[in-house]
C-alpha positions in Angstrom: 36.8 -3.6 49.7 33.3 -5.5 49.1 33.1 -7.9 46.2 30.1 -5.9 44.7 32.6 -2.9 44.6 35.5 -4.4 43.2 36.3 -2.5 39.6 35.9 -5.3 36.8 39.2 -5.9 35.0 39.3 -5.8 31.2 39.1 -9.3 30.6 36.0 -9.8 33.0 33.7 -7.5 31.2 31.0 -9.3 29.2 30.6 -8.6 25.4 27.5 -8.8 23.7 28.2 -12.5 22.7 28.8 -13.5 26.0 25.8 -11.9 27.4 23.5 -13.6 24.2 25.0 -16.8 25.2 24.3 -16.6 28.8 20.6 -15.2 27.9 20.1 -18.4 25.7 21.2 -20.7 28.4 18.8 -19.4 30.9 16.0 -19.4 28.4 16.6 -23.2 28.4 15.7 -23.7 31.9 12.0 -23.7 33.1 13.3 -21.7 36.2 14.2 -18.4 34.5 12.3 -16.2 32.1 14.9 -13.7 29.9 13.4 -10.5 28.4 15.3 -8.6 25.7 15.4 -5.1 25.1 13.2 -4.4 22.3 15.1 -3.0 19.2 13.1 -1.5 16.5 13.1 -3.5 13.3 14.8 -1.8 10.5 13.3 -1.0 7.2 13.3 -3.7 4.6 13.3 -3.5 0.9 10.3 -5.5 -0.5 10.9 -8.7 -2.9 9.6 -8.2 -6.4 6.4 -10.3 -7.0 5.9 -11.1 -3.3 2.2 -10.9 -2.1 1.7 -8.8 0.7 -0.3 -6.3 2.0 0.1 -3.0 3.9 -0.6 -2.2 7.5 -0.1 0.8 9.6 0.2 0.7 13.5 -0.8 3.8 14.8 -0.5 5.6 18.4 -1.6 9.2 19.6 -0.9 11.3 22.6 -3.4 14.0 23.4 -4.2 16.7 25.7 -7.2 14.5 27.2 -9.9 12.2 26.5 -12.5 14.3 25.0 -12.1 13.8 21.0 -14.5 16.7 20.7 -12.3 19.3 22.2 -8.9 17.7 23.2 -5.8 18.0 20.8 -3.3 15.5 19.4 0.3 16.3 20.6 2.0 13.6 19.1 1.5 10.9 16.3 3.4 7.8 15.7 2.9 5.1 13.0 4.8 2.1 11.8 4.2 1.0 8.2 4.5 -2.6 7.4 4.0 -5.6 5.0 2.2 -8.8 5.9 0.9 -12.0 4.4 -2.5 -12.9 3.9 -2.1 -15.4 6.7 -1.2 -12.5 9.3 2.7 -13.0 9.2 4.9 -9.7 9.4 7.2 -9.4 6.6 9.1 -6.4 7.5 8.9 -2.6 8.2 8.3 -0.2 5.4 8.6 3.3 7.0 8.0 5.2 10.3 6.4 8.4 10.9 6.9 10.5 14.1 5.7 14.2 15.0 5.0 16.5 17.5 1.9 19.1 17.5 1.7 22.2 19.7 -1.7 22.8 20.8 -3.6 25.7 21.5 -3.0 26.1 25.1 -0.5 24.7 27.7 -0.4 20.9 28.2 -1.5 19.9 31.9 0.8 18.8 34.4 -1.3 15.4 34.7 -0.6 14.9 30.6 3.1 15.7 31.0 3.3 13.1 34.0 1.5 10.6 31.8 3.1 10.7 28.5 6.2 12.8 29.2 5.5 15.5 26.8 5.9 19.0 27.9 5.2 22.5 26.4 9.0 22.8 25.2 8.8 19.6 23.4 6.1 20.6 21.2 6.6 24.3 20.8 6.7 25.4 17.3 5.4 22.2 15.6 2.8 21.4 13.4 1.7 18.1 11.8 2.3 18.2 8.2 -1.4 17.1 6.9 0.0 15.9 3.3 2.8 14.0 4.7 0.4 12.0 6.7 -2.0 11.7 4.2 1.0 10.1 2.1 2.0 7.8 4.5 -1.4 6.0 5.0 -2.3 6.0 1.5 -1.9 2.5 0.5 -2.8 1.0 3.8 -5.6 -1.5 4.2 -5.7 -1.5 7.4 -5.0 0.7 10.6 -4.2 -1.0 14.0 -4.3 0.7 17.3 -3.8 -0.8 20.8 -7.0 1.4 21.7 -9.1 1.8 18.4 -11.9 3.1 20.2 -9.9 6.0 21.6 -7.2 6.7 18.5 -9.9 6.3 15.7 -11.9 9.2 17.0 -9.1 11.5 17.2 -7.6 10.8 13.8 -10.7 10.9 11.8 -11.3 14.1 13.4 -7.9 15.7 12.4 -7.6 13.4 9.2 -10.9 12.6 7.1 -9.0 9.8 5.2 -8.9 7.8 7.9 -12.5 7.4 7.9 -12.2 5.6 4.6 -9.7 2.9 6.2 -10.4 -0.3 8.0 -9.3 -0.3 11.6 -8.7 -3.2 14.0 -8.0 -3.0 17.9 -5.2 -5.3 19.3 -6.5 -4.7 22.6 -10.0 -5.7 22.1 -10.2 -8.1 19.1 -7.7 -10.7 20.3 -9.2 -12.6 23.2 -5.5 -12.3 25.2 -6.8 -14.4 28.2 -7.9 -17.4 25.9 -3.9 -17.2 24.9 -2.4 -17.2 28.7 -2.2 -13.7 29.2 -3.7 -12.0 32.3 -4.5 -8.6 30.9 -4.2 -6.5 27.6 -1.7 -3.6 28.9 0.9 -3.3 25.9 3.7 -3.2 28.3 2.5 -6.5 29.9 1.9 -8.2 26.3 5.5 -7.1 25.3 6.9 -8.9 28.4 4.9 -11.8 27.5 6.2 -12.1 24.0 10.0 -11.8 25.6 10.7 -8.1 25.2 10.9 -5.2 27.4 11.1 -1.6 26.3 11.5 2.1 27.5 8.6 3.9 25.8 9.7 7.8 25.1 7.7 8.3 22.2 4.5 7.3 20.5 6.3 5.5 17.7 8.2 3.4 20.1 4.7 2.0 21.4 4.2 1.1 17.6 7.2 -0.6 17.3 6.3 -2.5 20.5 3.1 -3.5 19.1 4.4 -4.9 16.0 6.5 -7.5 18.4 3.1 -8.4 20.1 1.5 -9.0 16.7 4.4 -11.3 15.4 4.2 -13.3 18.5 2.9 -16.6 17.6 0.5 -18.3 20.4 2.1 -21.6 21.3 -1.2 -23.3 21.2 -1.9 -22.5 17.8 1.0 -21.5 16.2 -1.1 -18.6 14.7 0.6 -14.9 15.0 -1.6 -12.7 17.1 -1.8 -10.5 13.9 -3.6 -13.3 11.9 -6.1 -13.7 15.3 -6.8 -9.8 15.1 -7.4 -9.8 11.4 -10.0 -12.8 11.4 -11.9 -10.7 14.2 -11.7 -7.4 12.4 -13.0 -9.2 9.2 -16.2 -10.6 10.8 -19.5 -8.1 10.9 -20.7 -7.3 14.3 -24.0 -5.7 15.2 -24.4 -3.2 17.7 -27.6 -3.4 19.7 -29.0 -0.3 21.6 -30.8 -1.2 24.7 -33.0 1.8 24.7 -35.5 3.0 27.5 -34.4 0.3 30.0 -35.2 0.5 33.7 -32.5 2.4 35.9 -32.4 -0.5 38.3 -31.4 -3.0 35.6 -28.1 -1.0 34.8 -25.9 -3.4 36.9 -27.2 -6.7 34.9 -26.4 -4.8 31.6 -22.9 -3.8 32.9 -22.4 -7.5 33.8 -23.5 -8.5 30.6 -21.0 -6.4 28.9 -22.9 -3.1 27.8 -21.8 0.3 27.9 -23.5 3.4 28.6 -24.0 6.4 25.9 -24.9 9.6 27.5 -26.3 10.8 24.0 -23.9 14.2 23.9 -22.5 12.7 20.7 -25.7 12.4 18.6 -26.2 8.7 19.3 -28.9 7.3 21.5 -29.0 8.0 24.9 -29.0 4.3 25.9 -26.7 1.1 27.1 -25.4 -0.7 23.9 -23.3 -3.6 23.2 -21.5 -5.0 19.7 -21.9 -8.8 19.2 -21.0 -11.1 16.7 -23.7 -11.8 14.2 -24.0 -15.3 15.2 -24.5 -14.0 19.0 -27.4 -11.9 18.0 -30.4 -13.9 18.5 -28.8 -14.7 21.9 -28.8 -11.4 22.8 -32.2 -10.3 21.8 -33.4 -13.4 23.9 -31.3 -11.9 26.9 -33.0 -8.5 26.7 -36.8 -9.8 26.0 -36.3 -12.3 29.2 -34.2 -10.1 31.3 -34.7 -6.8 30.7 -37.9 -5.7 29.0 -40.2 -8.8 30.0 -41.7 -8.7 26.7 -40.9 -8.9 22.9 -38.7 -6.0 21.8 -37.2 -5.3 18.4 -34.2 -3.3 19.5 -32.4 -0.5 17.2 -29.8 -2.5 15.6 -26.5 -1.4 13.4 -24.4 -3.9 11.6 -20.5 -2.6 11.5 -17.2 -3.6 9.8 -13.9 -2.7 9.9 -14.6 0.3 8.2 -17.2 1.7 10.6 -16.0 -0.2 13.9 -14.3 2.6 16.6 -15.5 5.5 14.6 -17.5 8.3 16.3 -19.4 8.4 13.1 -21.7 5.3 14.5 
């Protein structure tokens, strides 16, 4: 009989303590990296008098990418406390719900999300429960707020009154040694893996990513995100540019808006206020070849990522 197929004896079966000790030993070697299965943090009881703030991690699954016509079929949220310096204190509550759309879920969406028509049949979001869940949050964070905020505001207008942050774009992950910002990759980089099944599972994963302390600074990722989210930015609309200059604009980081949403049909970019003069100088020197005064919008966390701007 092959050694690999010999049944283990009772005394040979490793218990949790043995496995933990082995993992710890491996993690001390530079030749190994250990990934631990993500276990969602239990809810905690806040300490009286502790100065904390309330945040929401949010993830949606939808029938498509068009927030004007596609529908949310799943909403997951994790409510948590954090300190003023961006350190996560504990989980307060979780929310997870399905919603049956007006038509069948496409095979492509099912393949991507794992959500079937049978899973959502008869389910409806309870708007009052959702409003109560997010009422005391001072910030909502998603891993793609440019997508999730637009859908959330369409369904529940109270999200328009919240500050939003984006963990995918408001942290420069590459500067901290990560090769990309995909959530599963970031989670692995923090020492965990998870087998996501529901939107709320991704919220629990994001919580651990934001709790990760960068080795170079000792600051948690959440602190970096909050610092970025608090800074005003300026949206510059580069209107009426020559078609042949589109590649230069794209290389610079400009994105195209087709005008179908009521905003200008134009290239645009969001920059920190400190970079505004340099960006206008680029447009004058490289794009328009003359003095211009482009349309500007000042954005804060209360407007950023919203379809209202």
